N, C-alpha and C positions, 0 to 999 in steps of 0.2 A: 551700294558701292560707297566707299568712304572717299570723297573727293579730295580732302586734304592729304590723306595718306597716298592717294594716287599721284597727287601733285609732287609730293616728296620723292617718290620713286621715279617719276618722270624727270625731275630735276637732277637726280643722281645719274640717270641714264644719259642725259644731255651733257653733263659735265665730263663723263668718261667715254663718250661715244666713239672717239678715235682710238681709245686704248682697250676697249672691251674685245675680248677674243670671241670669235664665232666658231672656234674649233672645240668640239667636245674633248674632255680630258685635259684641259689646261691646268697646270699645277700652280702657276703663280697667280696670286690674287691680292686685291686690296680690300680694305673694309671701310665702310662709311657708317657712322653712328646716326641712326634715324632720329633719335631725340635731339641731337645737336643740329641736324639738318632742319628739323621741324622748327626749332628756335630761330635759326637763321632766316627761315621763310616766313616768320611771324606767326607760327601756329603754336603759341605758348600752351594751349590746352593739350597738345600732343607731346610736348617736351618731356614731361615726367612719365607718361605712359610708355614711351619708346626709349627711355634713357637706357643706354648700354645695350640696345638691340641693334645689331649690325647687319647691313646689307653686304653681300659678297660680290665683288666685281672681278670676274676672271679676266686676266690681263693677256694681251697679245705677247708681251715680252716683259721681262723683269724691269723694275724701275730702280734707279739708283737709291741707295740707302740700305738700311738694315733689313735682313731677311731672316725669317724664323720658320722652321719646319713645324707643321701642324698635322695631327692625325685627321685624316679625311672623315673618320666617323663622327667628327664634331658636327658635320653638316647633314646628319640624318634628319629627315623630315623637312628639308629645305625645298623651296619652290623656285623654279626658274622661269623668268619672263622672256618674251620674245626679244626684249632689248638686250638680254644677255646677263642681267644682274639676277642674283638669287637672294631670297629672304627666308626667314623661318616660316614654316608652314602656316602657323596661326596668323602671322602678319599678312600673308598672301590671301587667306580667307577673309580677313578684315578688310583688305583693300578691294576685294571683289573683282579683280582683274583676272583674265584667263592666264593660266600657268600650267607647267608640267613639272614632274619631279626633277629635282636637281641631283645629279649623280657626281659626287666628288671623287677624286683619286684617293687611293689608300693613304698617300702622303701629299700634303699640299704645302705651298710656300707662301707665307704672308709677307707682303712687301710693305714697308713703312715709308 
């Protein structure tokens, strides 16, 4: 298990805990850059490795701001954690935490 990566994922889950949808099939989502979060948490060794790798945070409701429609096939091979966030499958394997496959809608809406 990669403790630093697990810490990053836990930090994201805690930040969004009141906004994460527990309903399957949620269309609205936000993204969190794992490399930037690693840097914020002082894990400079992970900053470059996870640069531009994003966690998906399914939202209970849309958030104010710009919204962009995204093809759900973008999220093939993503993994869903019990916390509700999803990450690319290879990240989930590296973290070593239990997960299940993430099933996105055909059409998703990214909230900025």
